[in-house]
N, C-alpha and C positions, 0 to 999 in steps of 0.2 A: 312842453312846459310854456306857460304863459306868465308874463310879468305885468303886474298892475300897481299903480301908485297908491290905491286905497281899497278898503273893503267896499266902498260904494261903488267904485268901478268894476270890481269883481261881481257884485250883485247885479249891476246893469248888464254886464256882458252875459251873465248866466241867464237873466230873464230874456234877453234878446236872442239867445241861441237855444232857449228852452232846456237848459241844463240846470241840474241841482248844484248847489254849492258843496263842493267836497272839502276835505281838510286842506288848509293852506299852509304854506312854509314861508317864513320870512327870510330875507336875504342873510342875516346872521345864522339862522338855523341851517340854510342851505350850505353855507360856507363850513359850519361845523360838521355837517353830514359829510360833505366831500373830503374834508381833511381827515375825519376819523375813518371813513370808508376806505380811502386810498393811502393811508399813512405808511403801509409796508409794501406797496405795489412793486417797488424796485428791488425788494429783497428776493434772494434766490428761493426762499421757502414761502413766498407770498401765497396767501389763500384768502378766499372770500370769508368775510365774518360768518360765523355760525348763528343760528336762530337766537340763542341766548345772548350772544355778543351784540346782534342787531337790536334786540329789544333794549339792551343797556345803552347803546348809542342813542337810539330814538328817545329813551326816558331822559338821559342827560340833556338832551336838546329841547325837552318839553313837547315832543311828538307823541301824544298819548291817545289811546282809544283803539278800538278794534281795527280801524283802518291801518294803523301802524304796527299791528301784531303780525309778524312774519308767519305765524301758524294759523292765522284766521283765514277763512275762505270768503269772508265778506269784505267788500271794498266799498261799503255804503257811503 
């Protein structure tokens, strides 16, 4: 995971590395993802979210598109 201050810095880094720009996550989205994903990790019956739950978490955070679909085989 890499952190950048702006979209311009992301674009510059991608160009310098010869990489395409992939979906990006903001710090608030990352925090929301972490708190939703690990909300019950200390419970005895803790389990990983299932694909439908994962899609719901991503949708609530505004992480949309094929990249964020856990049933997709494409990570464009």
